[in-house]
C-alpha positions as a Python dict, from the first residue, in 0.01 Angstrom:
ca = {
    (1, 'X'): (0, 0, 0),
    (2, 'X'): (-247, 96, 272),
    (3, 'X'): (-324, 411, 72),
    (4, 'X'): (-388, 210, -245),
    (5, 'X'): (-622, -27, -62),
    (6, 'X'): (-815, 250, 114),
    (7, 'X'): (-854, 452, -207),
    (8, 'X'): (-971, 152, -412),
    (9, 'X'): (-1191, -34, -164),
    (10, 'X'): (-1221, 159, 160),
    (11, 'X'): (-1059, -122, 360),
    (12, 'X'): (-711, -215, 475),
    (13, 'X'): (-799, -586, 453),
    (14, 'X'): (-819, -566, 73),
    (15, 'X'): (-448, -478, 56),
    (16, 'X'): (-345, -843, 55),
    (17, 'X'): (-586, -929, -228),
    (18, 'X'): (-457, -634, -430),
    (19, 'X'): (-95, -734, -369),
    (20, 'X'): (-162, -1093, -475),
    (21, 'X'): (-352, -984, -789),
    (22, 'X'): (-57, -766, -893),
    (23, 'X'): (224, -1006, -801),
    (24, 'X'): (355, -758, -544),
    (25, 'X'): (496, -796, -194),
    (26, 'X'): (397, -606, 119),
    (27, 'X'): (750, -460, 119),
    (28, 'X'): (718, -314, -234),
    (29, 'X'): (682, 64, -231),
    (30, 'X'): (414, 205, -462),
    (31, 'X'): (500, 511, -668),
    (32, 'X'): (300, 783, -838),
    (33, 'X'): (127, 661, -1155),
    (34, 'X'): (154, 291, -1064),
    (35, 'X'): (-158, 105, -1175),
    (36, 'X'): (-299, -182, -971),
    (37, 'X'): (-570, -434, -1054),
    (38, 'X'): (-830, -466, -779),
    (39, 'X'): (-990, -810, -776),
    (40, 'X'): (-1369, -823, -758),
    (41, 'X'): (-1339, -1042, -449),
    (42, 'X'): (-1155, -774, -248),
    (43, 'X'): (-1339, -657, 65),
    (44, 'X'): (-1499, -314, 25),
    (45, 'X'): (-1648, -55, 260),
    (46, 'X'): (-1895, 168, 76),
    (47, 'X'): (-1926, 405, 375),
    (48, 'X'): (-1551, 476, 381),
    (49, 'X'): (-1545, 524, 2),
    (50, 'X'): (-1839, 767, 30),
    (51, 'X'): (-1664, 963, 307),
    (52, 'X'): (-1344, 986, 102),
    (53, 'X'): (-1543, 1104, -202),
    (54, 'X'): (-1717, 1367, 13),
    (55, 'X'): (-1375, 1491, 126),
    (56, 'X'): (-1257, 1512, -236),
    (57, 'X'): (-1048, 1195, -239),
    (58, 'X'): (-1098, 936, -509),
    (59, 'X'): (-951, 746, -799),
    (60, 'X'): (-1101, 973, -1066),
    (61, 'X'): (-923, 1239, -1269),
    (62, 'X'): (-882, 1563, -1078),
    (63, 'X'): (-951, 1414, -737),
    (64, 'X'): (-700, 1421, -453),
    (65, 'X'): (-507, 1102, -388),
    (66, 'X'): (-392, 967, -55),
    (67, 'X'): (-14, 952, -56),
    (68, 'X'): (113, 924, 298),
    (69, 'X'): (444, 773, 190),
    (70, 'X'): (517, 960, -130),
    (71, 'X'): (788, 1191, 6),
    (72, 'X'): (1139, 1048, -52),
    (73, 'X'): (1274, 1274, 222),
    (74, 'X'): (1071, 1068, 468),
    (75, 'X'): (1226, 735, 367),
    (76, 'X'): (1405, 619, 677),
    (77, 'X'): (1527, 292, 816),
    (78, 'X'): (1787, 30, 742),
    (79, 'X'): (1687, 11, 374),
    (80, 'X'): (1780, 376, 320),
    (81, 'X'): (2049, 454, 575),
    (82, 'X'): (2417, 448, 489),
    (83, 'X'): (2666, 305, 737),
    (84, 'X'): (2874, 585, 882),
    (85, 'X'): (2639, 856, 751),
    (86, 'X'): (2285, 799, 882),
    (87, 'X'): (2347, 468, 1054),
    (88, 'X'): (2610, 487, 1325),
    (89, 'X'): (2793, 171, 1426),
    (90, 'X'): (2971, 174, 1760),
}
């Protein structure tokens, strides 16, 4: 969700406003093509948005998207491990 917040507003702080506006939890994992409403009251940072646009990142068609967690092979932790396979109990 950090990626969604940064792409939409340029701030991490806006993540909680975006989650609330979309009835989502901080533990929900966003997926490609999910659409989120960004409330007008969400904090924004025009300088960060301008820097991202200069680097070719943005929310428009054809622009790169931030997706730091969009690789299922990177999903690790208790939620994904299987007892006796990835998660060893001794």
